[in-house]
C-alpha positions in Angstrom: -73.0 -59.1 -11.0 -76.5 -57.8 -12.0 -79.6 -59.7 -11.0 -81.3 -62.1 -13.5 -83.5 -60.2 -15.9 -87.1 -61.6 -15.9 -89.3 -62.0 -19.0 -93.0 -62.8 -19.7 -93.9 -64.7 -22.8 -96.3 -62.8 -25.1 -96.6 -65.4 -27.8 -94.9 -68.9 -27.6 -91.2 -68.4 -27.4 -90.6 -65.8 -30.1 -92.1 -62.6 -28.4 -91.5 -61.6 -24.8 -91.9 -58.6 -22.5 -88.5 -57.8 -20.8 -88.9 -56.5 -17.3 -86.1 -54.0 -17.2 -85.5 -50.3 -17.3 -83.2 -49.4 -20.2 -81.3 -46.8 -18.2 -80.7 -49.4 -15.5 -79.1 -51.9 -17.9 -77.5 -49.9 -20.7 -74.1 -49.6 -18.9 -74.2 -53.0 -17.2 -72.3 -55.5 -19.4 -73.7 -58.5 -17.6 -77.3 -57.3 -18.1 -76.7 -56.5 -21.8 -75.3 -60.0 -22.2 -78.4 -61.5 -20.6 -80.6 -59.4 -23.0 -78.6 -60.5 -26.0 -79.1 -64.1 -25.0 -82.9 -63.5 -24.5 -83.0 -61.9 -28.0 -81.4 -64.8 -29.7 -84.2 -67.0 -28.3 -87.0 -64.5 -28.6 -86.5 -62.2 -31.5 -89.3 -59.8 -30.5 -88.6 -58.0 -27.2 -91.0 -55.4 -25.6 -89.7 -53.0 -22.9 -92.7 -51.1 -21.4 -92.8 -47.7 -19.7 -89.4 -46.5 -20.9 -88.4 -42.8 -20.7 -85.5 -42.2 -23.1 -84.0 -39.3 -24.9 -82.4 -39.7 -28.3 -78.8 -40.1 -27.1 -79.9 -42.8 -24.7 -81.8 -44.6 -27.4 -78.8 -44.6 -29.7 -76.5 -45.7 -26.8 -78.7 -48.7 -26.0 -79.0 -49.6 -29.7 -75.2 -49.7 -30.1 -74.9 -52.4 -27.4 -76.2 -54.8 -30.1 -74.8 -53.5 -33.4 -73.6 -50.6 -35.4 -76.3 -48.0 -35.8 -77.1 -47.1 -39.4 -77.6 -43.6 -40.8 -80.8 -43.4 -42.8 -80.7 -42.7 -46.5 -84.1 -41.0 -46.0 -82.9 -37.6 -44.9 -86.5 -36.3 -45.2 -87.6 -38.4 -42.2 -84.4 -38.2 -40.2 -84.2 -36.8 -36.7 -82.9 -33.2 -36.8 -80.9 -34.0 -33.7 -79.4 -37.5 -34.3 -78.9 -38.9 -37.8 -79.1 -42.5 -36.5 -82.8 -42.0 -35.7 -85.8 -41.7 -38.1 -89.3 -40.6 -37.3 -92.7 -42.1 -38.2 -95.3 -39.5 -37.3 -98.6 -37.8 -38.1 -97.3 -34.6 -36.6 -96.4 -31.6 -38.8 -93.8 -28.8 -38.7 -95.1 -25.2 -38.8 -94.6 -25.2 -42.6 -97.0 -28.1 -43.1 -94.3 -30.8 -43.7 -94.8 -34.1 -41.8 -92.4 -34.8 -39.0 -91.1 -38.1 -40.4 -92.5 -40.7 -42.8 -95.4 -43.2 -43.1 -97.7 -40.6 -41.8 -101.0 -42.4 -42.4 -103.1 -45.0 -44.2 -102.2 -48.7 -44.4 -98.8 -50.2 -44.0 -97.1 -52.2 -46.7 -98.4 -55.6 -45.4 -96.0 -58.2 -44.1 -92.4 -57.4 -44.8 -88.9 -57.4 -43.5 -86.9 -54.1 -43.6 -84.3 -53.4 -46.2 -84.6 -56.7 -48.1 -84.3 -54.7 -51.3 -80.8 -53.6 -50.2 -77.6 -55.6 -51.1 -76.5 -55.6 -47.5 -79.6 -55.1 -45.3 -79.3 -54.2 -41.6 -81.5 -56.6 -39.7 -81.7 -55.1 -36.2 -84.5 -52.7 -35.5 -85.8 -50.7 -32.5 -89.0 -48.7 -32.5 -89.8 -46.4 -29.5 -93.3 -44.9 -29.0 -93.2 -41.4 -27.6 -96.7 -40.4 -28.7 -99.0 -43.3 -29.6 -102.4 -43.1 -31.2 -105.4 -44.1 -29.1 -106.9 -46.3 -31.8 -105.4 -48.3 -34.6 -101.7 -48.7 -35.4 -101.3 -52.0 -33.7 -98.0 -53.7 -34.8 -97.7 -57.4 -35.7 -94.7 -59.7 -36.0 -94.7 -63.0 -37.7 -92.3 -65.8 -36.7 -90.2 -67.0 -39.7 -88.7 -69.9 -37.9 -92.3 -71.2 -37.6 -93.0 -70.3 -41.2 -90.1 -72.6 -42.3 -91.6 -75.4 -40.3 -95.0 -74.9 -41.9 -93.7 -75.5 -45.4 -94.3 -78.9 -47.0 -91.1 -81.1 -47.2 -91.0 -80.9 -51.0 -91.1 -77.1 -50.9 -88.3 -77.0 -48.3 -86.1 -79.3 -50.4 -86.8 -77.1 -53.5 -85.9 -73.7 -51.9 -83.3 -74.5 -49.2 -79.9 -73.2 -50.3 -81.3 -71.1 -53.2 -81.1 -67.4 -53.7 -84.0 -65.0 -54.1 -84.1 -61.9 -56.2 -85.5 -58.9 -54.2 -86.6 -55.7 -56.1 -87.7 -52.4 -54.7 -90.1 -51.7 -57.6 -92.4 -54.4 -56.2 -92.5 -52.7 -52.8 -93.0 -49.3 -54.4 -96.1 -50.5 -56.2 -97.6 -51.5 -52.9 -96.8 -48.4 -50.8 -99.3 -46.1 -49.3 -99.9 -42.7 -50.9 -97.9 -40.8 -48.3 -94.7 -42.6 -49.0 -92.0 -41.2 -51.3 -94.2 -38.5 -53.0 -90.9 -36.8 -54.0 -90.3 -38.1 -57.5 -86.6 -37.6 -57.4 -86.3 -39.8 -54.3 -88.7 -42.3 -55.8 -86.7 -42.6 -59.0 -83.4 -43.0 -57.0 -85.0 -45.9 -55.1 -86.4 -47.4 -58.2 -83.0 -47.4 -59.9 -81.5 -49.6 -57.1 -80.0 -52.8 -58.5 -81.7 -56.1 -57.6 -80.6 -57.6 -54.3 -79.9 -61.3 -54.0 -80.3 -63.1 -50.7 -80.8 -66.7 -49.5 -84.4 -67.4 -49.0 -83.6 -69.6 -46.0 -81.3 -68.3 -43.2 -79.7 -70.4 -40.6 -79.0 -69.1 -37.1 -75.2 -69.6 -36.5 -75.6 -70.5 -32.8 -78.9 -72.5 -32.7 -78.9 -74.0 -36.2 -82.6 -73.0 -36.5 -83.8 -72.2 -40.0 -85.9 -69.1 -40.8 -87.7 -68.3 -44.0 -86.5 -65.0 -45.6 -89.1 -64.4 -48.2 -90.4 -60.8 -48.1 -93.6 -60.7 -50.2 -93.2 -57.0 -50.9 -89.8 -57.4 -52.6 -89.1 -61.1 -53.5 -89.8 -61.5 -57.3 -88.3 -64.9 -58.0 -86.0 -67.7 -56.8 -83.0 -68.3 -59.0 -82.8 -71.8 -60.4 -86.5 -72.4 -60.4 -88.6 -72.4 -63.5 -91.3 -69.8 -64.0 -93.9 -72.5 -63.2 -92.1 -73.5 -60.1 -91.8 -69.9 -58.9 -95.5 -69.3 -59.6 -96.3 -72.4 -57.5 -93.8 -71.9 -54.7 -93.8 -68.2 -54.0 -97.5 -68.0 -52.8 -96.8 -70.9 -50.4 -93.8 -69.0 -49.0 -95.8 -65.8 -48.5 -98.7 -67.6 -47.0 -96.5 -69.5 -44.5 -94.6 -66.2 -43.7 -97.8 -64.4 -42.6 -99.6 -67.4 -41.0 -101.9 -65.8 -38.3 -101.2 -68.7 -35.8 -97.6 -67.6 -35.6 -98.1 -63.8 -35.4 -98.0 -61.7 -32.3 -100.2 -58.5 -32.2 -99.0 -55.7 -30.0 -101.2 -52.8 -28.8 -98.6 -50.1 -28.5 -98.6 -47.7 -25.5 -96.6 -44.6 -24.8 -93.1 -45.6 -23.6 -93.1 -49.0 -25.3 -89.7 -49.8 -26.8 -90.0 -52.7 -29.3 -86.9 -54.5 -30.5 -86.9 -57.1 -33.3 -84.7 -59.1 -35.6 -85.6 -58.8 -39.3 -83.5 -61.9 -40.1 -86.2 -64.2 -38.6 -89.3 -62.0 -38.5 -91.7 -60.1 -40.7 -93.9 -57.2 -39.4 -96.7 -55.0 -40.4 -99.0 -52.3 -38.9 -102.8 -51.8 -38.7 -104.5 -48.9 -40.4 -104.3 -45.7 -38.3 -106.0 -42.3 -38.5 -103.9 -39.5 -39.6 -105.8 -37.1 -37.2 -104.5 -38.9 -34.2 -101.1 -37.8 -32.8 -98.3 -40.2 -33.4 -94.5 -40.0 -33.0 -92.3 -43.1 -33.2 -88.6 -43.1 -33.2 -86.6 -45.9 -34.9 -83.0 -47.0 -35.0 -81.7 -49.6 -37.4 -78.5 -51.5 -36.8 -76.2 -54.2 -38.2 -76.0 -57.6 -36.4 -73.1 -59.9 -36.3 -73.2 -62.9 -38.7 -71.5 -64.9 -36.0 -74.4 -64.4 -33.6 -77.6 -63.8 -35.6 -79.1 -65.1 -38.9 -78.3 -62.4 -41.4 -78.6 -62.6 -45.2 -74.9 -61.9 -45.9 -71.5 -62.7 -44.4 
């Protein structure tokens, strides 16, 4: 029986630092069960001062869900296709090592909302972190739901949103998807349809699922209702009182649940070295709030 894993709250109950070494817990079923329980309560978990190679990162990820292989081959790790890179570093031929190399992020968003079956689990591991800028924020979407007026809640609960990649593309920074063939492939994706309110199957808590970078309308509402309601959803989703700002350090492993969070990143300088490694994984609909069965 492993010892009880300790945590420190970073922002109310939704963001915590977990005091554990990944390599000490990755093969301990009791410790993994404890971390899973912590994660269901606190959907942002920060593990500091970790030292992981890529197989270890994948192994830990798969304790929580099936690792996805990225469709973005241009930013994929050359060693493990379950890992993608975000970096300012360059290969000898001038190509960036990974994607999202500089500039501003896309603002508040949840990953993969434009996909028909998004994977909602995410881990980001900082191996080389810039000295200035690049802070990462997460916004609590359980709290966002509670912020909405009762009439808006009644209007949107149980309804389906239409999510479109073209909206996100129009907001992307200049270093994203410069390859026109890749961009056209993404722009040709069919619209995705997801509930705009997700319910956690274990706790019953409701979370807003309204990505401002992809949500274009809510089905069943008039144009006037959409024009009135969508800005309220987006404002609640990014409310600063319910956002945690994290200054990333080398060795930080950040784990979050896109089903009940949004995130964004501060501006960063392209001249500063940065190498982040990310895994994306599918969570069980029996244990987490996901936008599909």
